[in-house]
C-alpha positions as CSV (number, residue, x, y, z in Angstrom):
1,M,-15.8,-2.9,15.2
2,F,-13.7,-3.2,12.1
3,K,-10.5,-1.3,11.5
4,K,-10.1,0.6,8.2
5,T,-6.9,-0.1,6.4
6,A,-5.3,0.8,3.1
7,L,-3.0,-1.7,1.5
8,F,-0.7,-2.0,-1.5
9,A,-0.9,-2.7,-5.2
10,A,-3.4,-4.6,-7.3
11,A,-6.9,-3.6,-6.1
12,L,-8.9,-2.3,-3.1
13,V,-12.0,-4.2,-1.9
14,G,-14.1,-2.2,0.5
15,P,-12.9,-0.5,3.6
16,A,-10.4,-3.2,4.6
17,A,-8.5,-4.5,1.6
18,M,-5.5,-6.8,1.3
19,V,-3.3,-6.4,-1.7
20,G,-0.1,-8.1,-2.6
21,L,3.3,-6.7,-3.6
22,A,4.6,-9.0,-6.3
23,A,8.4,-9.0,-6.7
24,T,8.1,-10.4,-10.2
25,A,5.5,-10.4,-13.0
26,T,5.7,-14.1,-13.8
27,P,2.7,-16.4,-13.6
28,A,4.6,-18.4,-11.0
29,A,4.6,-15.4,-8.7
30,A,0.8,-15.6,-8.5
31,Q,1.2,-19.0,-6.8
32,E,3.9,-17.9,-4.4
33,S,3.3,-16.1,-1.1
34,I,3.0,-12.4,-1.9
35,P,4.1,-10.0,0.9
36,T,1.4,-7.7,2.2
37,A,1.3,-4.9,4.8
38,T,-1.5,-3.0,6.6
39,V,-1.5,0.8,6.8
40,Y,-4.0,2.2,9.2
41,Y,-5.7,5.5,8.6
42,T,-8.5,5.6,11.2
43,D,-6.7,8.5,12.9
44,L,-6.6,10.6,9.7
45,D,-9.1,13.0,8.3
46,L,-8.8,12.2,4.6
47,S,-11.0,15.1,3.6
48,T,-8.0,17.4,4.3
49,V,-4.8,17.7,2.2
50,E,-2.8,17.0,5.4
51,G,-4.6,13.7,6.0
52,Q,-4.1,12.6,2.4
53,E,-0.4,13.5,2.5
54,T,0.1,11.6,5.8
55,L,-1.5,8.5,4.3
56,E,0.7,8.8,1.2
57,R,3.8,9.0,3.4
58,R,2.7,6.0,5.3
59,L,2.0,4.0,2.2
60,V,5.3,4.9,0.6
61,K,7.2,4.1,3.9
62,T,5.5,0.7,4.2
63,A,6.2,-0.1,0.5
64,R,9.9,0.6,1.1
65,K,9.9,-1.7,4.1
66,V,7.9,-4.6,2.5
67,C,9.9,-4.4,-0.7
68,R,13.2,-4.3,1.3
69,M,14.4,-1.2,-0.4
70,D,16.9,-0.6,2.4
71,E,18.7,-3.9,1.7
72,R,21.5,-3.6,-0.8
73,A,22.1,-6.1,-3.6
74,V,25.3,-8.0,-3.5
75,D,28.3,-5.9,-4.7
76,S,26.0,-2.8,-5.1
77,F,24.9,0.3,-3.3
78,L,21.4,-0.1,-4.8
79,P,18.5,-2.4,-3.8
80,S,18.1,-5.5,-5.9
81,S,16.2,-5.3,-9.1
82,S,13.3,-7.4,-7.6
83,S,13.1,-4.9,-4.7
84,Q,13.0,-2.0,-7.1
85,A,10.3,-3.6,-9.2
86,C,8.2,-4.4,-6.1
87,Y,8.5,-0.8,-4.9
88,R,7.5,0.6,-8.3
89,K,4.5,-1.7,-8.5
90,A,3.4,-0.9,-5.0
91,T,3.8,2.9,-5.3
92,E,2.3,3.4,-8.7
93,K,-1.2,2.7,-7.2
94,V,-0.9,5.0,-4.1
95,D,-3.2,7.7,-5.6
96,G,-5.9,5.2,-6.3
97,Q,-5.6,3.7,-2.8
98,I,-5.9,7.1,-1.2
99,A,-9.0,7.9,-3.3
100,A,-10.5,4.6,-2.3
101,A,-9.7,5.2,1.4
102,M,-11.3,8.7,1.1
103,R,-14.5,7.1,-0.4
104,D,-14.6,4.5,2.4
105,Q,-14.1,7.1,5.1
106,E,-16.8,9.3,3.6
107,K,-19.2,6.4,3.3
108,A,-18.5,5.3,6.9
109,Q,-19.2,8.9,8.1
110,R,-22.4,9.2,6.1
111,Y,-23.8,5.8,7.3
112,G,-22.4,6.0,10.8
113,G,-19.9,3.1,10.3
């Protein structure tokens, strides 16, 4: 049995997708290790508003953790600019990730997966 997951940023590929959170937009970043995180939603009913909101909260919370938004930049009360950029990039695609997760869940229910 496979586990359904929703992940961050670039694109979703099927019911279990891995997507990176890039800290920079430089071509060199594509060659570096990109942090990823898995957010499980098998316990949620994404056909309900409550299920969708719970998944959104999980995605945002995980983005904060992966992008180290709680770590402060030196001599600042704010996260580093790279953490902020990472977080923006990760969270700007949350709606699309939720929609893809909803389609995957609906398809799994329809086909008995």
